[in-house]
Gaussian input, Z-matrix of N, CA and C with variables (Angstrom, degrees):
# hf/3-21g

backbone

0 1
 N
 C     1     B1
 C     2     B2     1     A1
 N     3     B3     2     A2     1     D1
 C     4     B4     3     A3     2     D2
 C     5     B5     4     A4     3     D3
 N     6     B6     5     A5     4     D4
 C     7     B7     6     A6     5     D5
 C     8     B8     7     A7     6     D6
 N     9     B9     8     A8     7     D7
 C    10    B10     9     A9     8     D8
 C    11    B11    10    A10     9     D9
 N    12    B12    11    A11    10    D10
 C    13    B13    12    A12    11    D11
 C    14    B14    13    A13    12    D12
 N    15    B15    14    A14    13    D13
 C    16    B16    15    A15    14    D14
 C    17    B17    16    A16    15    D15
 N    18    B18    17    A17    16    D16
 C    19    B19    18    A18    17    D17
 C    20    B20    19    A19    18    D18
 N    21    B21    20    A20    19    D19
 C    22    B22    21    A21    20    D20
 C    23    B23    22    A22    21    D21
 N    24    B24    23    A23    22    D22
 C    25    B25    24    A24    23    D23
 C    26    B26    25    A25    24    D24
 N    27    B27    26    A26    25    D25
 C    28    B28    27    A27    26    D26
 C    29    B29    28    A28    27    D27
 N    30    B30    29    A29    28    D28
 C    31    B31    30    A30    29    D29
 C    32    B32    31    A31    30    D30
 N    33    B33    32    A32    31    D31
 C    34    B34    33    A33    32    D32
 C    35    B35    34    A34    33    D33
 N    36    B36    35    A35    34    D34
 C    37    B37    36    A36    35    D35
 C    38    B38    37    A37    36    D36
 N    39    B39    38    A38    37    D37
 C    40    B40    39    A39    38    D38
 C    41    B41    40    A40    39    D39
 N    42    B42    41    A41    40    D40
 C    43    B43    42    A42    41    D41
 C    44    B44    43    A43    42    D42
 N    45    B45    44    A44    43    D43
 C    46    B46    45    A45    44    D44
 C    47    B47    46    A46    45    D45
 N    48    B48    47    A47    46    D46
 C    49    B49    48    A48    47    D47
 C    50    B50    49    A49    48    D48
 N    51    B51    50    A50    49    D49
 C    52    B52    51    A51    50    D50
 C    53    B53    52    A52    51    D51
 N    54    B54    53    A53    52    D52
 C    55    B55    54    A54    53    D53
 C    56    B56    55    A55    54    D54
 N    57    B57    56    A56    55    D55
 C    58    B58    57    A57    56    D56
 C    59    B59    58    A58    57    D57
 N    60    B60    59    A59    58    D58
 C    61    B61    60    A60    59    D59
 C    62    B62    61    A61    60    D60
 N    63    B63    62    A62    61    D61
 C    64    B64    63    A63    62    D62
 C    65    B65    64    A64    63    D63
 N    66    B66    65    A65    64    D64
 C    67    B67    66    A66    65    D65
 C    68    B68    67    A67    66    D66
 N    69    B69    68    A68    67    D67
 C    70    B70    69    A69    68    D68
 C    71    B71    70    A70    69    D69
 N    72    B72    71    A71    70    D70
 C    73    B73    72    A72    71    D71
 C    74    B74    73    A73    72    D72
 N    75    B75    74    A74    73    D73
 C    76    B76    75    A75    74    D74
 C    77    B77    76    A76    75    D75
 N    78    B78    77    A77    76    D76
 C    79    B79    78    A78    77    D77
 C    80    B80    79    A79    78    D78
 N    81    B81    80    A80    79    D79
 C    82    B82    81    A81    80    D80
 C    83    B83    82    A82    81    D81
 N    84    B84    83    A83    82    D82
 C    85    B85    84    A84    83    D83
 C    86    B86    85    A85    84    D84
 N    87    B87    86    A86    85    D85
 C    88    B88    87    A87    86    D86
 C    89    B89    88    A88    87    D87
 N    90    B90    89    A89    88    D88
 C    91    B91    90    A90    89    D89
 C    92    B92    91    A91    90    D90
 N    93    B93    92    A92    91    D91
 C    94    B94    93    A93    92    D92
 C    95    B95    94    A94    93    D93
 N    96    B96    95    A95    94    D94
 C    97    B97    96    A96    95    D95
 C    98    B98    97    A97    96    D96
 N    99    B99    98    A98    97    D97
 C   100   B100    99    A99    98    D98
 C   101   B101   100   A100    99    D99
 N   102   B102   101   A101   100   D100
 C   103   B103   102   A102   101   D101
 C   104   B104   103   A103   102   D102
 N   105   B105   104   A104   103   D103
 C   106   B106   105   A105   104   D104
 C   107   B107   106   A106   105   D105
 N   108   B108   107   A107   106   D106
 C   109   B109   108   A108   107   D107
 C   110   B110   109   A109   108   D108
 N   111   B111   110   A110   109   D109
 C   112   B112   111   A111   110   D110
 C   113   B113   112   A112   111   D111
 N   114   B114   113   A113   112   D112
 C   115   B115   114   A114   113   D113
 C   116   B116   115   A115   114   D114
 N   117   B117   116   A116   115   D115
 C   118   B118   117   A117   116   D116
 C   119   B119   118   A118   117   D117
 N   120   B120   119   A119   118   D118
 C   121   B121   120   A120   119   D119
 C   122   B122   121   A121   120   D120
 N   123   B123   122   A122   121   D121
 C   124   B124   123   A123   122   D122
 C   125   B125   124   A124   123   D123
 N   126   B126   125   A125   124   D124
 C   127   B127   126   A126   125   D125
 C   128   B128   127   A127   126   D126
 N   129   B129   128   A128   127   D127
 C   130   B130   129   A129   128   D128
 C   131   B131   130   A130   129   D129
 N   132   B132   131   A131   130   D130
 C   133   B133   132   A132   131   D131
 C   134   B134   133   A133   132   D132
 N   135   B135   134   A134   133   D133
 C   136   B136   135   A135   134   D134
 C   137   B137   136   A136   135   D135
 N   138   B138   137   A137   136   D136
 C   139   B139   138   A138   137   D137
 C   140   B140   139   A139   138   D138
 N   141   B141   140   A140   139   D139
 C   142   B142   141   A141   140   D140
 C   143   B143   142   A142   141   D141
 N   144   B144   143   A143   142   D142
 C   145   B145   144   A144   143   D143
 C   146   B146   145   A145   144   D144
 N   147   B147   146   A146   145   D145
 C   148   B148   147   A147   146   D146
 C   149   B149   148   A148   147   D147
 N   150   B150   149   A149   148   D148
 C   151   B151   150   A150   149   D149
 C   152   B152   151   A151   150   D150
 N   153   B153   152   A152   151   D151
 C   154   B154   153   A153   152   D152
 C   155   B155   154   A154   153   D153
 N   156   B156   155   A155   154   D154
 C   157   B157   156   A156   155   D155
 C   158   B158   157   A157   156   D156
 N   159   B159   158   A158   157   D157
 C   160   B160   159   A159   158   D158
 C   161   B161   160   A160   159   D159
 N   162   B162   161   A161   160   D160
 C   163   B163   162   A162   161   D161
 C   164   B164   163   A163   162   D162
 N   165   B165   164   A164   163   D163
 C   166   B166   165   A165   164   D164
 C   167   B167   166   A166   165   D165
 N   168   B168   167   A167   166   D166
 C   169   B169   168   A168   167   D167
 C   170   B170   169   A169   168   D168
 N   171   B171   170   A170   169   D169
 C   172   B172   171   A171   170   D170
 C   173   B173   172   A172   171   D171
 N   174   B174   173   A173   172   D172
 C   175   B175   174   A174   173   D173
 C   176   B176   175   A175   174   D174
 N   177   B177   176   A176   175   D175
 C   178   B178   177   A177   176   D176
 C   179   B179   178   A178   177   D177
 N   180   B180   179   A179   178   D178
 C   181   B181   180   A180   179   D179
 C   182   B182   181   A181   180   D180
 N   183   B183   182   A182   181   D181
 C   184   B184   183   A183   182   D182
 C   185   B185   184   A184   183   D183
 N   186   B186   185   A185   184   D184
 C   187   B187   186   A186   185   D185
 C   188   B188   187   A187   186   D186
 N   189   B189   188   A188   187   D187
 C   190   B190   189   A189   188   D188
 C   191   B191   190   A190   189   D189
 N   192   B192   191   A191   190   D190
 C   193   B193   192   A192   191   D191
 C   194   B194   193   A193   192   D192
 N   195   B195   194   A194   193   D193
 C   196   B196   195   A195   194   D194
 C   197   B197   196   A196   195   D195
 N   198   B198   197   A197   196   D196
 C   199   B199   198   A198   197   D197
 C   200   B200   199   A199   198   D198
 N   201   B201   200   A200   199   D199
 C   202   B202   201   A201   200   D200
 C   203   B203   202   A202   201   D201
 N   204   B204   203   A203   202   D202
 C   205   B205   204   A204   203   D203
 C   206   B206   205   A205   204   D204
 N   207   B207   206   A206   205   D205
 C   208   B208   207   A207   206   D206
 C   209   B209   208   A208   207   D207
 N   210   B210   209   A209   208   D208
 C   211   B211   210   A210   209   D209
 C   212   B212   211   A211   210   D210
 N   213   B213   212   A212   211   D211
 C   214   B214   213   A213   212   D212
 C   215   B215   214   A214   213   D213
 N   216   B216   215   A215   214   D214
 C   217   B217   216   A216   215   D215
 C   218   B218   217   A217   216   D216
 N   219   B219   218   A218   217   D217
 C   220   B220   219   A219   218   D218
 C   221   B221   220   A220   219   D219
 N   222   B222   221   A221   220   D220
 C   223   B223   222   A222   221   D221
 C   224   B224   223   A223   222   D222
 N   225   B225   224   A224   223   D223
 C   226   B226   225   A225   224   D224
 C   227   B227   226   A226   225   D225
 N   228   B228   227   A227   226   D226
 C   229   B229   228   A228   227   D227
 C   230   B230   229   A229   228   D228
 N   231   B231   230   A230   229   D229
 C   232   B232   231   A231   230   D230
 C   233   B233   232   A232   231   D231
 N   234   B234   233   A233   232   D232
 C   235   B235   234   A234   233   D233
 C   236   B236   235   A235   234   D234
 N   237   B237   236   A236   235   D235
 C   238   B238   237   A237   236   D236
 C   239   B239   238   A238   237   D237
 N   240   B240   239   A239   238   D238
 C   241   B241   240   A240   239   D239
 C   242   B242   241   A241   240   D240
 N   243   B243   242   A242   241   D241
 C   244   B244   243   A243   242   D242
 C   245   B245   244   A244   243   D243

   B1=1.4532
   B2=1.5249
   B3=1.3348
   B4=1.4647
   B5=1.5166
   B6=1.3210
   B7=1.4584
   B8=1.5237
   B9=1.3118
   B10=1.4601
   B11=1.5152
   B12=1.3397
   B13=1.4639
   B14=1.5115
   B15=1.3113
   B16=1.4628
   B17=1.5231
   B18=1.3052
   B19=1.4575
   B20=1.5095
   B21=1.3014
   B22=1.4527
   B23=1.5114
   B24=1.2967
   B25=1.4573
   B26=1.5127
   B27=1.3059
   B28=1.4610
   B29=1.5156
   B30=1.2953
   B31=1.4551
   B32=1.5182
   B33=1.2980
   B34=1.4589
   B35=1.5141
   B36=1.3059
   B37=1.4553
   B38=1.5228
   B39=1.3334
   B40=1.4572
   B41=1.5163
   B42=1.3396
   B43=1.4530
   B44=1.5212
   B45=1.3092
   B46=1.4608
   B47=1.5166
   B48=1.3406
   B49=1.4532
   B50=1.5063
   B51=1.2781
   B52=1.4446
   B53=1.5059
   B54=1.2829
   B55=1.4481
   B56=1.5141
   B57=1.3073
   B58=1.4624
   B59=1.5283
   B60=1.3126
   B61=1.4665
   B62=1.5212
   B63=1.3387
   B64=1.4607
   B65=1.5273
   B66=1.3230
   B67=1.4512
   B68=1.5161
   B69=1.3340
   B70=1.4581
   B71=1.5145
   B72=1.3061
   B73=1.4537
   B74=1.5166
   B75=1.3435
   B76=1.4572
   B77=1.5231
   B78=1.3134
   B79=1.4593
   B80=1.5157
   B81=1.3152
   B82=1.4599
   B83=1.5255
   B84=1.3356
   B85=1.4589
   B86=1.5172
   B87=1.3214
   B88=1.4533
   B89=1.5279
   B90=1.3275
   B91=1.4557
   B92=1.5245
   B93=1.3215
   B94=1.4633
   B95=1.5197
   B96=1.3300
   B97=1.4639
   B98=1.5210
   B99=1.3394
   B100=1.4664
   B101=1.5282
   B102=1.3296
   B103=1.4646
   B104=1.5202
   B105=1.3151
   B106=1.4644
   B107=1.5209
   B108=1.3234
   B109=1.4574
   B110=1.5233
   B111=1.3249
   B112=1.4618
   B113=1.5233
   B114=1.3142
   B115=1.4552
   B116=1.5199
   B117=1.3207
   B118=1.4572
   B119=1.5221
   B120=1.3399
   B121=1.4588
   B122=1.5197
   B123=1.3158
   B124=1.4594
   B125=1.5230
   B126=1.3199
   B127=1.4545
   B128=1.5186
   B129=1.3055
   B130=1.4598
   B131=1.5189
   B132=1.3088
   B133=1.4589
   B134=1.5166
   B135=1.3132
   B136=1.4604
   B137=1.5231
   B138=1.3393
   B139=1.4607
   B140=1.5238
   B141=1.3246
   B142=1.4573
   B143=1.5237
   B144=1.3197
   B145=1.4672
   B146=1.5290
   B147=1.3291
   B148=1.4697
   B149=1.5238
   B150=1.3278
   B151=1.4647
   B152=1.5238
   B153=1.3214
   B154=1.4659
   B155=1.5277
   B156=1.3249
   B157=1.4667
   B158=1.5344
   B159=1.3144
   B160=1.4666
   B161=1.5274
   B162=1.3338
   B163=1.4669
   B164=1.5231
   B165=1.3369
   B166=1.4649
   B167=1.5255
   B168=1.3216
   B169=1.4583
   B170=1.5253
   B171=1.3376
   B172=1.4653
   B173=1.5247
   B174=1.3348
   B175=1.4669
   B176=1.5285
   B177=1.3277
   B178=1.4672
   B179=1.5282
   B180=1.3162
   B181=1.4643
   B182=1.5267
   B183=1.3254
   B184=1.4638
   B185=1.5222
   B186=1.3467
   B187=1.4706
   B188=1.5266
   B189=1.3156
   B190=1.4639
   B191=1.5318
   B192=1.3192
   B193=1.4629
   B194=1.5263
   B195=1.3433
   B196=1.4651
   B197=1.5265
   B198=1.3440
   B199=1.4646
   B200=1.5289
   B201=1.3343
   B202=1.4686
   B203=1.5232
   B204=1.3275
   B205=1.4630
   B206=1.5291
   B207=1.3289
   B208=1.4712
   B209=1.5278
   B210=1.3278
   B211=1.4620
   B212=1.5270
   B213=1.3152
   B214=1.4611
   B215=1.5135
   B216=1.3278
   B217=1.4605
   B218=1.5214
   B219=1.2953
   B220=1.4523
   B221=1.5133
   B222=1.3214
   B223=1.4618
   B224=1.5216
   B225=1.3203
   B226=1.4523
   B227=1.5218
   B228=1.3059
   B229=1.4601
   B230=1.5250
   B231=1.3116
   B232=1.4603
   B233=1.5234
   B234=1.3378
   B235=1.4688
   B236=1.5257
   B237=1.3115
   B238=1.4607
   B239=1.5347
   B240=1.3016
   B241=1.4640
   B242=1.5213
   B243=1.3139
   B244=1.4593
   B245=1.4474
   A1=110.82
   A2=114.71
   A3=119.10
   A4=109.35
   A5=114.74
   A6=119.65
   A7=109.14
   A8=116.24
   A9=121.13
   A10=107.98
   A11=115.87
   A12=120.50
   A13=111.74
   A14=115.28
   A15=118.50
   A16=110.02
   A17=114.92
   A18=119.78
   A19=108.90
   A20=115.22
   A21=120.37
   A22=109.68
   A23=115.78
   A24=119.70
   A25=109.66
   A26=114.36
   A27=120.08
   A28=108.53
   A29=115.65
   A30=120.99
   A31=109.54
   A32=115.89
   A33=121.77
   A34=108.86
   A35=115.27
   A36=119.93
   A37=111.63
   A38=117.23
   A39=120.40
   A40=110.28
   A41=114.71
   A42=120.68
   A43=108.97
   A44=116.28
   A45=119.92
   A46=108.39
   A47=115.72
   A48=119.41
   A49=111.22
   A50=116.45
   A51=120.94
   A52=110.19
   A53=114.30
   A54=122.01
   A55=107.70
   A56=117.33
   A57=120.53
   A58=111.37
   A59=117.48
   A60=120.76
   A61=112.42
   A62=117.97
   A63=121.34
   A64=112.79
   A65=118.18
   A66=121.73
   A67=111.14
   A68=115.01
   A69=120.36
   A70=110.02
   A71=115.77
   A72=121.85
   A73=107.71
   A74=118.17
   A75=119.07
   A76=112.30
   A77=116.68
   A78=121.29
   A79=107.46
   A80=117.03
   A81=120.94
   A82=108.57
   A83=116.83
   A84=121.74
   A85=109.18
   A86=115.50
   A87=116.73
   A88=109.48
   A89=116.61
   A90=122.45
   A91=111.72
   A92=118.50
   A93=119.79
   A94=111.07
   A95=117.56
   A96=120.18
   A97=110.27
   A98=117.34
   A99=120.91
   A100=110.36
   A101=117.19
   A102=121.25
   A103=111.10
   A104=116.60
   A105=120.32
   A106=110.81
   A107=116.74
   A108=121.20
   A109=110.53
   A110=117.23
   A111=120.71
   A112=111.67
   A113=116.85
   A114=120.08
   A115=112.07
   A116=116.77
   A117=119.33
   A118=112.71
   A119=118.88
   A120=120.67
   A121=113.46
   A122=118.99
   A123=121.88
   A124=109.89
   A125=115.46
   A126=120.36
   A127=108.52
   A128=116.54
   A129=120.25
   A130=107.79
   A131=115.40
   A132=119.94
   A133=110.41
   A134=114.39
   A135=119.90
   A136=111.47
   A137=116.91
   A138=120.18
   A139=109.86
   A140=115.67
   A141=120.74
   A142=110.07
   A143=116.43
   A144=121.32
   A145=111.15
   A146=117.30
   A147=121.07
   A148=111.67
   A149=117.07
   A150=121.15
   A151=113.21
   A152=117.66
   A153=122.49
   A154=115.43
   A155=120.61
   A156=119.17
   A157=114.62
   A158=118.79
   A159=121.76
   A160=111.20
   A161=115.83
   A162=121.15
   A163=112.12
   A164=117.40
   A165=120.60
   A166=110.21
   A167=116.52
   A168=120.76
   A169=110.12
   A170=116.25
   A171=120.15
   A172=110.79
   A173=116.75
   A174=120.91
   A175=110.89
   A176=116.70
   A177=120.62
   A178=110.86
   A179=116.88
   A180=120.66
   A181=111.06
   A182=117.48
   A183=120.41
   A184=110.69
   A185=116.74
   A186=120.53
   A187=110.77
   A188=116.36
   A189=120.53
   A190=110.41
   A191=116.70
   A192=121.72
   A193=110.62
   A194=116.59
   A195=120.76
   A196=111.43
   A197=116.88
   A198=120.78
   A199=110.86
   A200=117.13
   A201=120.43
   A202=111.15
   A203=116.95
   A204=120.86
   A205=110.25
   A206=117.06
   A207=121.54
   A208=111.36
   A209=116.73
   A210=121.20
   A211=113.10
   A212=116.97
   A213=119.65
   A214=112.97
   A215=116.86
   A216=120.95
   A217=110.42
   A218=115.92
   A219=122.19
   A220=108.15
   A221=116.43
   A222=119.80
   A223=108.96
   A224=114.86
   A225=120.24
   A226=109.40
   A227=116.06
   A228=121.80
   A229=108.30
   A230=115.54
   A231=119.95
   A232=109.12
   A233=116.59
   A234=118.60
   A235=110.25
   A236=117.47
   A237=120.00
   A238=110.52
   A239=116.10
   A240=120.23
   A241=110.11
   A242=115.14
   A243=119.72
   A244=110.87
   D1=152.84
   D2=177.11
   D3=-69.01
   D4=139.39
   D5=179.85
   D6=-94.13
   D7=132.42
   D8=178.74
   D9=-84.52
   D10=134.16
   D11=179.58
   D12=-65.88
   D13=154.54
   D14=-179.86
   D15=-72.15
   D16=152.81
   D17=179.17
   D18=-102.42
   D19=159.78
   D20=179.17
   D21=166.55
   D22=-165.61
   D23=179.76
   D24=-100.96
   D25=153.10
   D26=177.74
   D27=-118.14
   D28=143.37
   D29=177.82
   D30=-102.66
   D31=151.50
   D32=177.50
   D33=-122.75
   D34=139.80
   D35=176.89
   D36=-93.07
   D37=0.67
   D38=-178.55
   D39=-77.49
   D40=144.24
   D41=175.56
   D42=-83.25
   D43=146.74
   D44=172.27
   D45=-78.85
   D46=138.75
   D47=178.47
   D48=69.10
   D49=-146.23
   D50=179.94
   D51=171.12
   D52=166.95
   D53=178.44
   D54=-109.14
   D55=140.72
   D56=-178.61
   D57=-56.64
   D58=-28.76
   D59=179.53
   D60=-72.01
   D61=-14.41
   D62=-179.45
   D63=-82.07
   D64=-7.54
   D65=-176.28
   D66=-104.00
   D67=145.51
   D68=178.33
   D69=-79.85
   D70=144.03
   D71=176.35
   D72=-132.11
   D73=140.68
   D74=179.60
   D75=-65.23
   D76=-19.28
   D77=179.23
   D78=-126.67
   D79=138.75
   D80=179.20
   D81=-80.71
   D82=103.52
   D83=-179.51
   D84=-125.83
   D85=150.16
   D86=175.13
   D87=-82.96
   D88=165.12
   D89=-172.85
   D90=-60.74
   D91=-41.77
   D92=-177.34
   D93=-63.91
   D94=-36.14
   D95=177.59
   D96=-68.45
   D97=-41.60
   D98=177.12
   D99=-57.02
   D100=-45.68
   D101=-179.12
   D102=-64.28
   D103=-44.07
   D104=179.56
   D105=-62.71
   D106=-41.20
   D107=179.53
   D108=-63.33
   D109=-43.82
   D110=178.69
   D111=-62.77
   D112=-41.90
   D113=-179.38
   D114=-67.45
   D115=-33.77
   D116=-176.15
   D117=-80.42
   D118=-18.39
   D119=-176.46
   D120=-105.84
   D121=-15.25
   D122=-179.26
   D123=-96.03
   D124=138.23
   D125=176.61
   D126=-93.20
   D127=127.12
   D128=174.40
   D129=-136.33
   D130=109.82
   D131=-177.55
   D132=-83.30
   D133=165.17
   D134=176.67
   D135=-114.94
   D136=1.03
   D137=179.13
   D138=-153.55
   D139=162.74
   D140=176.04
   D141=-60.95
   D142=-40.77
   D143=-179.23
   D144=-57.81
   D145=-40.10
   D146=178.43
   D147=-71.69
   D148=-37.70
   D149=-173.38
   D150=-81.18
   D151=-37.07
   D152=-171.39
   D153=-51.91
   D154=-38.64
   D155=-178.39
   D156=-72.80
   D157=-10.83
   D158=-173.28
   D159=-91.06
   D160=123.18
   D161=-179.71
   D162=-60.88
   D163=-35.00
   D164=179.69
   D165=-61.98
   D166=-40.67
   D167=-180.00
   D168=-66.96
   D169=-44.17
   D170=179.57
   D171=-60.37
   D172=-42.25
   D173=179.59
   D174=-64.50
   D175=-42.64
   D176=179.42
   D177=-63.63
   D178=-41.23
   D179=179.13
   D180=-66.80
   D181=-38.51
   D182=178.74
   D183=-65.11
   D184=-41.67
   D185=178.15
   D186=-63.16
   D187=-42.03
   D188=179.24
   D189=-63.62
   D190=-45.64
   D191=178.56
   D192=-60.04
   D193=-48.07
   D194=-179.59
   D195=-58.97
   D196=-40.45
   D197=179.43
   D198=-65.74
   D199=-40.89
   D200=178.77
   D201=-62.42
   D202=-43.03
   D203=179.21
   D204=-67.24
   D205=-46.94
   D206=-178.57
   D207=-59.30
   D208=-41.10
   D209=-177.37
   D210=-82.09
   D211=-2.59
   D212=-179.36
   D213=67.52
   D214=25.65
   D215=-179.27
   D216=-61.82
   D217=-42.32
   D218=174.23
   D219=-156.07
   D220=165.76
   D221=177.92
   D222=-133.38
   D223=152.21
   D224=179.16
   D225=-76.74
   D226=135.89
   D227=177.03
   D228=-131.09
   D229=161.35
   D230=176.25
   D231=-69.68
   D232=144.58
   D233=178.05
   D234=-69.28
   D235=155.72
   D236=178.67
   D237=-64.32
   D238=148.70
   D239=178.24
   D240=-68.75
   D241=145.26
   D242=176.17
   D243=94.21

């Protein structure tokens, strides 16, 4: 007969989270420059009017919608009469 493995707890040597200094970067930059670079290249709107014209936003919203439908998180229904 097949033998069932023993049960118990497992330990991990991995650290939770991480420090930005622990990651390799192709360019040696300090943290403040990394943050400034990220802020200057990423688009983050504050309203639908600002976001709607951007294809990246539309794609992200479509992916989110598709995931919600696929996972059965909610379903579209007809609005109530009246």
